[in-house]
N, C-alpha and C positions, 0 to 999 in steps of 0.2 A: 561286161557290155551294159552300159547304162540305158535305159528305157523309161518311158513315161506313156500313160495310157493303157490299153489293152492290147492284147495280141489278137491277131486276125484269126476268126474260128477256121478249123482246119479244114473243114469241107468247103467253106467260102473261098479258102486259098485254092484248093483243088479247081473249083469252077472257074476262078480268076485266072490261073495258068491255063487251064483249058481254051477259056475265051481267048486268049491271046497266044495260040498256036502249038501248045504241047498236047498234042493229040495222041500221041503214041502213048499207050498205057505205061509201058515201061520208063520212058523219059519223063513223063508226067510225074509218076510216083518217084523217081529220082530227084526232079526238080523241087518237088515238094519237101522231100526229106532234106534236100539241101538248104533250102530256105529256113526251115526249123533249125537246121545245124547252125546256119549263120546267124539267124536273128531271133530265133526262138518265136518266129512268126509276128515279131511286134514291127510294124511299120515306122516307128520312131527309133528303133535301135542304132547305136552308133558305137564304134570302137576306134579308139585312136591307136596307132600302130607307133608304141612307145618305143624311142630308140635304146633306152636302157634294157628293154626285153627284146632286142633283135630287130624292132620295127624300123621304118624309114621316116617316121614323123607325119605320114599320111593319115588320112581318118576313112573309115568305111562306113557308109551311111545307109540307114532304111532297112526294109524287109529283105532287099538282096544284096545288102552290104557292099554297095558300089563305091569303089575306090576313088577318092577325088585328086589322086596324083600330087598331093601337096607335099612332097619330100622335104622335110627339115621342118615341117610345120609344128604346132604346139596343139596340146589337148583344147578341144573347144571348151569355153565357157559355159557355165549352166545359168539361164535365167531364172528369175523368181518362180515361175512355173514347173521348173525343172527340166525345160528343153535345152537342147544344145544350142549355143550362139556360134555358127562357123566363122571362120576368118573371112575377112572381105573379100579375098580373091577367089573363094570357094564357094561364096554363099549361095550363088545362082544354082552350081551344082548339086550343093547339099539340099537346098529346097526342093529341088527335082526329084533327088534320090528319097527324100523322106515322103514324098506324095506317091503312094502305090501305082496311081494311074499313069504317072509318067515314069517312074523307076521301072515298070514292066516293058515298056517299050526299050529302053536301053538295055534291060536283062536279057530280052529276047533277040537283040542284035548282037549282044556279047556271045549268047549261046548259038546263034546262026553262024557266027565268025570263028569261034574256038570250042564249040561245045562246053563241057562242064569245067574246063582248065581254069577259067578265071575265079572258081569258087573253092576257096580253102577247104569249106565245110562238106564238099562233095565226098570227101575221104570217109565221111561219117553218116553219110545218107541212110545206110542200113540201119543205124540206130534207131532213126526216125521211122522206119518203114511200117513196123506195126501200127503205130498210131495214124500215119497216112493211108495206109491200106483200108483201115476201118473208115476214114474220112472220105475216101474215094468211093467206097461202099455206100456209105451214107448219102453222098453226094447223088450217086445214081438212084438211091432208093428215093429221095426226096424228089428227084426229076422225075421219076415215073409214079409217084403217089403211093410209095409202099412205105410203111412204118419204119422209122430209123433204127439202127441197132442199139 
């Protein structure tokens, strides 16, 4: 999974998810772990689903690894700054998916429609639960002015 830039701080991810409707603690923790499994919390992460590895040629983009449905597509090129250059037909989609404030709207709609089914990484969310549990605790501690763990 190529990435550029820095990952989102985990407690900031928790706050971001909460602000966009993941209020149930169980679902909030599962989604945070899923995001970490999918993208490592990097808003610029992307993954080309290589047909040689059983993929369909589409690309997954951003923090939520939203799929562009570009079946038969090729791997994005990389610009001089290390950023992916999506194919013209998916450029608008990819740019939105790489922008967390736009991507979360799509991710929330997907979740409302299909739960965690769209995310392959949900099967591994528990591997990320210890770090995300700490992030959740620190988000609440920060919110209430208590020293972080």
